[in-house]
PLY file of the C-alpha trace (Angstrom):
ply
format ascii 1.0
element vertex 253
property float x
property float y
property float z
element edge 252
property int vertex1
property int vertex2
end_header
13.29 -9.89 -9.97
15.75 -8.81 -12.71
17.42 -5.46 -12.21
17.31 -2.72 -14.86
20.56 -1.67 -16.51
20.05 2.01 -15.70
17.88 4.18 -13.52
15.15 6.40 -14.92
15.02 10.14 -14.25
11.68 10.72 -12.51
9.99 13.98 -13.46
8.52 16.03 -10.62
6.29 17.96 -13.01
2.53 17.92 -12.67
0.84 15.12 -14.69
-2.68 16.34 -15.60
-3.15 13.60 -18.21
-2.94 11.10 -15.36
-4.89 12.79 -12.57
-7.44 14.58 -14.85
-7.62 17.46 -12.37
-8.43 15.15 -9.45
-6.52 16.39 -6.42
-6.15 13.23 -4.30
-5.01 9.65 -4.73
-5.78 6.93 -2.17
-3.47 4.13 -1.09
-3.58 1.60 1.76
-0.29 1.52 3.67
1.44 -0.06 6.62
3.31 2.59 8.65
6.95 1.93 9.54
7.20 3.50 13.00
10.06 1.44 14.46
12.93 3.86 15.39
15.65 1.39 14.29
14.04 1.03 10.90
13.50 4.76 10.53
17.12 5.48 11.38
18.36 2.92 8.86
16.05 4.24 6.13
17.44 7.73 6.71
20.99 6.36 6.57
20.31 4.69 3.21
18.73 7.88 1.86
21.82 9.86 2.87
24.08 7.33 1.12
22.09 7.79 -2.10
21.40 11.51 -1.69
23.25 12.72 -4.78
21.26 10.30 -6.96
17.85 11.24 -5.60
15.55 14.22 -5.86
15.61 16.39 -2.76
12.41 16.99 -0.81
11.08 13.42 -0.57
8.48 13.95 2.17
6.63 10.65 2.36
6.91 9.03 5.75
8.38 5.49 5.80
5.64 3.05 4.80
4.90 -0.18 2.97
2.37 0.28 0.19
-0.23 -2.48 0.42
-2.99 -1.64 -2.07
-3.48 1.23 -4.51
-7.12 2.35 -4.27
-7.00 5.05 -6.97
-7.97 8.62 -7.71
-10.47 9.97 -5.18
-13.70 11.14 -6.76
-17.20 9.89 -7.61
-16.02 8.16 -10.80
-12.99 6.33 -9.39
-12.47 5.66 -5.68
-15.72 6.72 -4.03
-16.87 7.09 -0.43
-18.97 3.94 -0.85
-15.93 1.97 -1.98
-13.91 3.29 0.95
-16.63 2.33 3.45
-17.02 -1.11 1.86
-13.29 -1.80 2.18
-13.27 -0.65 5.80
-16.25 -2.86 6.63
-14.55 -5.83 4.94
-11.43 -5.27 7.05
-13.49 -4.99 10.23
-15.46 -8.12 9.34
-12.36 -10.31 9.52
-10.22 -10.85 12.62
-6.96 -9.36 11.37
-3.92 -9.90 13.57
-0.82 -7.69 13.83
1.76 -8.30 11.11
5.36 -9.35 11.78
7.82 -8.64 8.98
11.59 -8.74 8.47
13.93 -6.72 6.26
15.62 -8.24 3.26
18.29 -6.71 1.06
18.32 -3.24 -0.43
17.51 -3.15 -4.13
16.07 -0.89 -6.79
13.45 -0.36 -9.47
14.37 1.81 -12.44
12.63 4.76 -10.76
13.44 4.27 -7.07
15.70 2.40 -4.63
14.01 0.40 -1.88
14.40 -1.67 1.25
12.91 -5.11 0.67
10.41 -6.73 3.03
10.14 -10.46 3.78
6.65 -11.71 4.57
7.17 -15.39 5.31
3.57 -16.09 6.36
1.96 -14.23 3.42
0.19 -11.91 5.85
0.27 -9.02 3.40
-1.27 -11.07 0.62
-4.17 -11.93 2.94
-4.71 -8.24 3.70
-4.57 -7.44 -0.02
-7.16 -10.14 -0.70
-9.57 -8.65 1.86
-9.13 -5.17 0.37
-9.80 -6.59 -3.07
-13.13 -8.18 -2.09
-15.10 -4.99 -2.78
-12.79 -2.92 -4.97
-10.27 -3.74 -7.70
-6.76 -2.45 -7.18
-5.76 0.45 -9.40
-3.01 -0.65 -11.82
-1.99 -3.76 -9.83
1.65 -4.84 -10.23
2.41 -8.07 -12.11
4.00 -9.31 -8.89
3.52 -7.67 -5.51
6.90 -6.80 -3.95
6.55 -5.32 -0.44
9.14 -2.62 0.14
9.94 0.78 1.60
10.69 3.37 -1.09
13.78 5.48 -0.35
13.16 8.26 -2.88
13.11 8.90 -6.65
16.08 9.13 -9.01
16.96 12.58 -10.35
18.86 11.37 -13.44
19.95 8.33 -15.44
22.68 6.30 -13.71
24.21 2.86 -14.32
22.59 0.46 -11.90
26.08 -0.57 -10.75
26.51 2.93 -9.31
23.44 2.41 -7.13
24.50 -1.07 -6.02
27.94 0.21 -5.03
26.32 2.78 -2.74
23.99 0.16 -1.23
26.53 -2.65 -0.72
28.05 -1.33 2.57
24.52 -1.20 4.06
23.30 -4.66 3.11
24.35 -6.43 6.31
22.80 -3.68 8.43
19.53 -4.13 6.57
19.46 -7.86 7.31
20.28 -7.17 10.99
17.24 -4.94 11.55
14.88 -6.25 14.25
11.54 -7.77 13.22
8.97 -5.10 12.37
5.63 -5.45 14.16
2.77 -3.53 12.57
-0.51 -3.23 14.45
-2.49 -0.91 12.18
-3.38 -0.40 8.57
-3.77 3.12 7.20
-5.72 4.58 4.31
-3.68 7.54 3.09
-4.31 10.25 0.50
-1.65 12.23 -1.30
-1.75 15.31 -3.51
-1.59 14.17 -7.15
0.36 17.33 -8.04
3.12 16.48 -5.56
5.05 13.37 -6.64
7.05 13.36 -3.41
4.38 14.83 -1.15
3.55 13.66 2.35
0.89 11.02 2.96
-2.23 12.31 4.71
-3.72 9.60 6.95
-7.51 9.39 6.53
-8.30 6.09 8.28
-6.59 3.87 10.85
-7.66 0.22 11.05
-6.33 -1.55 14.12
-4.93 -5.03 13.65
-5.91 -6.70 16.90
-4.22 -9.63 18.53
-6.50 -12.63 18.85
-8.03 -12.98 22.30
-10.09 -15.75 23.84
-13.28 -14.35 25.33
-15.22 -17.54 25.93
-13.77 -20.98 26.51
-17.11 -22.78 26.18
-17.47 -25.05 23.12
-19.04 -23.38 20.09
-22.28 -24.83 18.76
-21.32 -26.21 15.29
-24.68 -25.17 13.79
-24.34 -21.63 15.13
-20.76 -21.45 13.78
-22.03 -22.37 10.30
-24.79 -19.79 10.54
-22.32 -17.08 11.61
-19.96 -17.98 8.77
-22.85 -17.75 6.30
-23.92 -14.36 7.69
-20.37 -13.08 7.29
-20.19 -14.36 3.71
-23.52 -12.69 2.87
-22.30 -9.38 4.33
-19.21 -9.44 2.12
-21.30 -10.35 -0.94
-23.72 -7.52 -0.18
-20.86 -5.04 0.14
-19.39 -6.21 -3.14
-22.73 -5.98 -4.94
-23.32 -2.51 -3.52
-19.92 -1.37 -4.77
-20.46 -2.88 -8.23
-23.88 -1.21 -8.46
-22.31 2.15 -7.58
-19.71 1.64 -10.32
-22.40 0.75 -12.88
-24.48 3.81 -11.98
-21.40 6.03 -12.20
-20.42 4.57 -15.60
-23.95 4.98 -16.94
-24.07 8.57 -15.71
-20.72 9.33 -17.32
-21.78 7.74 -20.63
-25.06 9.67 -20.58
-23.22 12.97 -20.15
-20.88 12.15 -23.03
-23.81 11.37 -25.34
-25.57 14.67 -24.66
0 1
1 2
2 3
3 4
4 5
5 6
6 7
7 8
8 9
9 10
10 11
11 12
12 13
13 14
14 15
15 16
16 17
17 18
18 19
19 20
20 21
21 22
22 23
23 24
24 25
25 26
26 27
27 28
28 29
29 30
30 31
31 32
32 33
33 34
34 35
35 36
36 37
37 38
38 39
39 40
40 41
41 42
42 43
43 44
44 45
45 46
46 47
47 48
48 49
49 50
50 51
51 52
52 53
53 54
54 55
55 56
56 57
57 58
58 59
59 60
60 61
61 62
62 63
63 64
64 65
65 66
66 67
67 68
68 69
69 70
70 71
71 72
72 73
73 74
74 75
75 76
76 77
77 78
78 79
79 80
80 81
81 82
82 83
83 84
84 85
85 86
86 87
87 88
88 89
89 90
90 91
91 92
92 93
93 94
94 95
95 96
96 97
97 98
98 99
99 100
100 101
101 102
102 103
103 104
104 105
105 106
106 107
107 108
108 109
109 110
110 111
111 112
112 113
113 114
114 115
115 116
116 117
117 118
118 119
119 120
120 121
121 122
122 123
123 124
124 125
125 126
126 127
127 128
128 129
129 130
130 131
131 132
132 133
133 134
134 135
135 136
136 137
137 138
138 139
139 140
140 141
141 142
142 143
143 144
144 145
145 146
146 147
147 148
148 149
149 150
150 151
151 152
152 153
153 154
154 155
155 156
156 157
157 158
158 159
159 160
160 161
161 162
162 163
163 164
164 165
165 166
166 167
167 168
168 169
169 170
170 171
171 172
172 173
173 174
174 175
175 176
176 177
177 178
178 179
179 180
180 181
181 182
182 183
183 184
184 185
185 186
186 187
187 188
188 189
189 190
190 191
191 192
192 193
193 194
194 195
195 196
196 197
197 198
198 199
199 200
200 201
201 202
202 203
203 204
204 205
205 206
206 207
207 208
208 209
209 210
210 211
211 212
212 213
213 214
214 215
215 216
216 217
217 218
218 219
219 220
220 221
221 222
222 223
223 224
224 225
225 226
226 227
227 228
228 229
229 230
230 231
231 232
232 233
233 234
234 235
235 236
236 237
237 238
238 239
239 240
240 241
241 242
242 243
243 244
244 245
245 246
246 247
247 248
248 249
249 250
250 251
251 252
């Protein structure tokens, strides 16, 4: 991923044109609870402190899937329930990730994440079965955001600050994540804390029954699971159509 030549000064002002008065935005995240990782993230934030806005309150996390503004016309309760049911339908195992180098977008520096087994892409695919991602990136880059830039700086200035920490980043222990979280944040607070609304446990696979599985029954179960996902998707699409029709009707009055 090519680096920008300069950082971008992120405004902390309210953005009503974006949120349209809607108070909450939903995002699926993986929490970073490992103490070694948390300590390193804090160390990197301190090294960049003069370049970043103060008051960054979001707990360390990896953003997985942006669900969108929370209301009846965007990310609805039905969509949320459909995504949760899709996640629970599949046997999702804990995720094991490693740290890569520190880098930066134009708006924010970040700690890169290596996902060698594409576990995060599989989770994103399940979340996308019943609901389209809001403003999906051209290429998904898992990372931990370290804060937002307070001014325009040459990117070399950022890289100079990060260089002494690169080897420490690569030496971090593997990160095991055993739950997925649906979080909301206040759309008026760019740096505000994430409020956890749902926890989905990623369970290790266990063998309950060693007896051979009837092939016909396995096919039937697979078909039932597929039909459940299709039904959830159709229900979500119907809700979106009804909402769009209702919105159009109000505009035409």
